[in-house]
N, C-alpha and C positions, 0 to 999 in steps of 0.2 A: 427275815425281814430286812436285815442290814444288807444281805446279798442282793435282794431285789432293788433296794435303793441304789446300790453301787451299779447294778445292771442298768437301771434307769439313767443314771448319770453317764455311764459309758455310752448308751444308745443316744442320749442327748448330745454328748460330745461328738459322736460320729455324725449325727444329723447336722450339727453346727459346722463340722469340718466339711461335710458335703455341700452345705449351703454356701460356705465361704469359697470352696472350689468352683461351684457353679457361678457365684458372683464374680469371681476373678475371670472365669472363662467368658462370661457375659460382658464384663468390662473390656476384655481384650478384643472381643468381636465388635463392640461399639467403637473402640478406638480405631480398629482396622477399617470399619465402614466410614468413620469420619475422615480418616486419612485418604481413603479412596475417593470420597466425595470431594475433598480438597484438591486432590490431583486432577480429578475430572474437571472441576471448575477452573483450575489453573490452565489446563489444556484448552478448554473452551474459551477462556480469556485470551490466551495466546493466539488461537485461531481467529478470534474476533478481531484482535489487534492487527494480525497480518492481513485480514480481509479489508479492514479499514485503511491500512497503509496502502494496499494495492489500489483501492478506490481513490484515495487522495492522489497517489502518483499518477493514476490514469487521468484524473481531472486536470492536474497540473500539466501533464503531457499534452492533453487535448487543448488546453488554453494556450500553451506555448506554440503548438502547431498552428492554431488559429491565428495567432499573432504573426507567425512566420509567413503564413499564406497571405495575410493582409498586407504585410510589408512587401512581399514579392509582387503582389498585384499593383501596389502603389508604384514600385520601381518600374514595372512593365509599362504602366500608364505614362510615367515621366519619360521613359525611354522612347515610347511612341510619340509623345509630344515633341521631344527634341528632334527625332527623326523627321517628323512632319515639317518642323521649322527649317531643317536643313534642306529638305526636298523643295521647299518654296524658294530657297536661295540658289538652287542648282541652275536654273535657267540664266540667272544673272551672272553666275560664275562662268558658265559656258560662253556667254556673250563677251565677258571681259577677256577670256582666253583667246577667243577668235579675233577680237579687236587688236590685241597685243601681237598676235601672230601676223595679222595683216599689216599692221603699222611697222613692224620690224622684219618684214618678210625676207629681204635679200641680204641679210647680214651674213 
């Protein structure tokens, strides 16, 4: 009877050791899965951040290009206005040149 009790105790200890090993293995697997999930989330976050940064940069680039285009159009209009004003004065300038040449002709 004493041997049976000792055998029972030995078997219980073996089962307890096996349960402890299985629990450790299960805990390691859970930690590994959690670490992998964290790495995956971190990668997703980085990818999302990069995509957002690209989007923001593209928006800023487009806004800057729009402002540049607008300023160039305004400069072109101002240039054309000045050129039109100068063209209106051209006949007067030509008349002044002709009058001077004619009045100082034989010098």
